[in-house]
C-alpha positions in Angstrom: 91.5 83.4 111.0 93.4 81.0 112.6 97.6 81.0 112.0 97.8 77.9 110.1 95.4 79.6 107.6 96.5 82.9 108.1 98.9 82.7 104.7 97.7 79.6 103.1 94.1 80.3 102.4 93.3 80.4 98.3 92.9 84.1 97.1 89.6 85.7 97.3 88.0 87.3 94.5 88.6 91.0 94.3 85.6 92.8 95.3 83.8 95.2 97.8 83.1 92.3 100.5 86.9 91.2 100.6 88.5 94.9 100.8 90.0 95.5 104.0 88.4 99.1 104.2 90.4 100.8 106.4 93.6 99.8 104.4 92.1 101.2 101.4 91.1 104.2 102.9 94.2 105.2 104.0 96.0 103.9 100.9 93.5 106.4 98.9 94.2 109.2 101.0 97.8 108.9 100.8 97.8 108.7 97.3 95.6 111.8 96.8 98.1 113.5 99.3 101.0 112.4 97.0 99.4 113.8 94.1 98.6 116.7 95.8 102.3 117.6 96.7 103.2 118.1 93.0 101.7 121.3 93.7 103.7 122.6 96.3 107.4 121.8 95.2 110.2 123.3 96.8 114.2 121.7 96.7 113.8 122.2 100.4 110.7 119.7 100.2 112.3 117.4 97.7 115.2 116.8 100.1 113.5 116.3 103.2 111.6 113.6 101.3 114.7 112.4 99.8 116.7 111.8 103.1 113.2 110.1 105.1 113.0 108.0 102.0 116.9 107.0 102.4 115.9 106.2 106.2 112.8 104.7 106.1 113.5 102.4 102.9 117.1 102.5 102.6 117.9 101.6 106.6 114.4 100.7 107.8 113.6 98.5 105.4 116.6 97.2 103.5 119.1 97.3 106.3 116.6 96.7 108.9 113.5 94.7 108.2 115.2 92.5 105.0 119.0 91.9 105.6 119.1 92.2 109.7 115.6 91.3 111.3 114.6 89.0 109.1 117.6 87.3 107.7 120.1 88.0 110.2 122.9 88.7 107.4 125.0 90.5 110.0 125.3 91.7 113.7 125.1 94.8 115.2 124.3 96.6 118.8 120.5 96.1 120.1 120.3 99.7 120.0 121.7 100.4 116.4 119.1 97.4 115.9 116.1 99.1 117.5 117.2 102.2 115.5 116.6 100.4 112.3 113.5 98.9 113.0 112.0 102.6 114.1 113.0 103.6 110.6 111.0 100.7 109.1 107.8 101.9 110.7 108.6 105.1 108.7 107.2 103.3 105.6 104.0 102.4 106.9 104.7 98.7 105.7 103.5 97.5 109.2 105.7 97.0 112.1 108.8 94.5 112.4 106.8 91.4 113.2 104.4 91.5 110.9 106.6 92.2 108.2 109.6 89.6 109.2 106.8 87.1 109.5 105.4 87.7 106.0 108.9 87.8 104.2 109.8 84.6 106.4 106.6 82.9 104.8 107.5 84.0 101.6 110.8 82.4 101.3 109.3 79.6 102.7 106.5 79.1 100.0 108.2 81.4 97.4 105.6 81.0 94.4 103.9 77.9 95.4 100.8 77.2 97.3 101.0 79.8 100.7 103.0 82.5 99.6 101.3 85.7 100.9 102.2 87.7 97.5 103.0 85.6 94.6 102.5 86.8 91.0 101.1 83.3 90.4 98.0 85.0 91.9 98.1 88.0 89.3 100.2 90.6 88.9 98.3 93.1 90.9 97.8 90.7 93.5 101.7 90.3 94.3 102.0 94.3 94.2 99.0 95.6 96.1 96.4 93.2 96.2 97.5 91.3 99.3 97.5 94.2 101.1 94.2 95.6 100.0 92.3 92.4 99.7 94.2 89.4 101.6 94.3 88.9 105.6 95.0 91.8 107.3 97.3 91.2 110.0 99.3 94.2 110.5 98.4 94.6 114.3 98.0 91.0 115.1 101.1 90.5 117.0 100.2 87.3 118.5 99.4 85.8 115.1 102.7 87.0 113.5 104.8 85.8 116.4 104.7 82.0 115.0 106.6 83.3 112.0 108.7 85.8 114.0 109.6 84.3 117.8 113.2 85.8 117.5 111.5 89.1 117.7 108.5 88.5 119.3 110.3 87.5 122.5 111.3 91.1 122.8 109.1 93.4 124.6 110.4 96.6 122.6 109.3 94.7 119.4 106.2 93.9 120.4 105.2 97.1 121.6 106.6 98.8 118.1 104.8 95.9 116.0 101.1 97.4 117.7 101.9 100.8 117.5 104.3 101.3 114.4 102.3 103.7 112.9 103.1 106.4 115.6 106.3 107.4 114.2 104.7 108.2 111.2 102.7 110.6 113.3 105.3 112.0 115.2 107.3 112.9 111.9 104.2 114.2 110.6 103.8 116.6 113.3 107.3 118.0 113.3 107.6 118.7 109.5 104.1 120.3 110.2 105.6 122.6 112.8 108.7 123.0 110.4 107.5 123.5 107.2 103.5 123.4 107.2 101.3 121.1 105.0 103.4 121.5 101.9 106.6 119.7 103.8 104.0 117.2 105.1 102.6 116.5 101.7 106.5 115.8 100.6 107.8 114.2 103.5 105.1 112.0 104.5 102.6 111.3 102.0 104.5 111.4 98.6 107.7 109.6 100.2 105.9 107.1 101.5 103.4 106.1 98.7 106.8 106.2 96.5 108.4 104.0 99.2 105.6 101.6 99.1 104.7 101.0 95.5 109.2 100.7 95.0 109.3 97.8 97.7 106.5 96.5 96.4 108.1 96.1 92.8 110.3 93.7 94.9 107.2 91.3 95.2 105.8 91.9 91.8 108.1 92.9 89.3 111.0 91.0 90.4 109.1 87.9 90.4 107.9 88.8 86.8 110.6 90.5 85.0 114.2 90.4 84.5 117.3 88.0 84.4 117.9 84.7 86.3 121.5 84.0 87.4 120.9 81.5 89.7 118.1 77.9 89.0 116.2 78.8 92.4 112.7 77.0 93.0 111.0 79.9 92.4 110.7 83.1 89.5 112.5 85.3 91.4 114.6 87.5 88.9 117.3 90.2 89.1 116.2 93.9 88.1 118.5 96.7 88.0 116.0 99.7 87.8 114.2 97.7 91.3 117.5 97.7 92.4 118.0 101.4 91.9 114.8 102.2 93.3 115.3 100.1 96.3 118.7 100.6 97.5 119.8 97.0 96.1 116.8 94.8 96.9 116.1 94.4 93.2 119.1 91.8 92.7 116.3 89.5 94.0 117.5 86.4 92.2 120.8 86.9 94.1 118.9 86.9 97.3 116.8 83.9 96.7 119.4 81.6 95.9 121.5 83.1 98.8 119.1 84.6 101.4 121.2 85.0 104.6 123.7 86.9 102.2 124.1 90.8 103.5 125.4 91.6 99.7 122.6 91.3 97.1 124.5 92.8 94.2 127.1 90.0 93.8 129.0 91.4 90.6 130.7 94.5 90.7 128.4 96.0 88.1 125.2 95.1 90.1 124.8 98.7 92.1 123.8 97.5 95.9 123.3 101.0 98.0 122.7 98.9 101.0 126.0 96.9 100.9 128.1 100.1 99.9 126.4 101.0 103.2 127.2 98.1 105.4 130.8 98.3 104.3 131.0 101.6 105.8 129.2 101.1 108.8 131.4 98.1 109.1 134.4 99.8 108.7 133.8 102.5 111.7 132.7 99.5 114.0 128.7 99.8 114.1 128.1 96.7 112.5 129.8 93.1 111.9 130.3 89.9 111.0 128.6 90.6 107.6 127.5 87.5 105.7 128.8 87.2 101.9 127.6 84.5 99.6 130.4 82.7 98.4 130.2 82.5 94.9 133.7 82.0 93.4 132.7 83.1 89.9 129.4 84.8 89.5 127.7 83.0 86.1 126.7 84.7 83.3 122.7 86.4 83.8 120.5 84.1 81.8 117.4 85.9 80.3 114.0 85.9 81.9 
């Protein structure tokens, strides 16, 4: 499929002929592993999974892929930028070039023709259908480079985009050596499944349910419960109104863990030049 039609083709019907079989099989196995993990609970396994979830979704997706690599909401050293990208690959959501390209296209066409995961094509499509039945370009670095030329110009990001899955393999082998298969089930399978659905909710739930503070051209909503699951990414209407802002929760009652983390990192000099939306008086929320 050409670059031009990669994100803009009409949605295909959900049937076996349009399924991305490799992706579907991997997702099915991970969900089975996540269920199996529940039979091997221990506090050690739980806290290992929790720490990895924070690294993968909190640091990797929220601080890295999203607020830094996609929108450049702050600046940091190349070393820390690379570290965040590596953390992002632990989610199994694709490499940095793929993730950034997809999200930039989402902002360009949000809830209009060309949006890769709008609920206008169905709630299931927005949540997981676009991964299972859509155009699979996770490892097609050449196609994705059009939408993320800044990252694709970096040899490290091109390599990481192609071999993004290797970080999960390496961490899985380490967990296997330390705690056996129960720790792998919690630290890899259950943790990844939870993280996938949490971040997918930003694509689906926060474009269907919640409150709207700003009159954006899309259907983005603010959702406190999605924000709790995703370290602040649920304040999605705020984000679509001010996409470059490194702060998504714009009011004191909008808990944004990633913003708090950035403020702490800024205080010790790891990040700098935090971009924040200049909203003199935050207006009241509007019901969806």
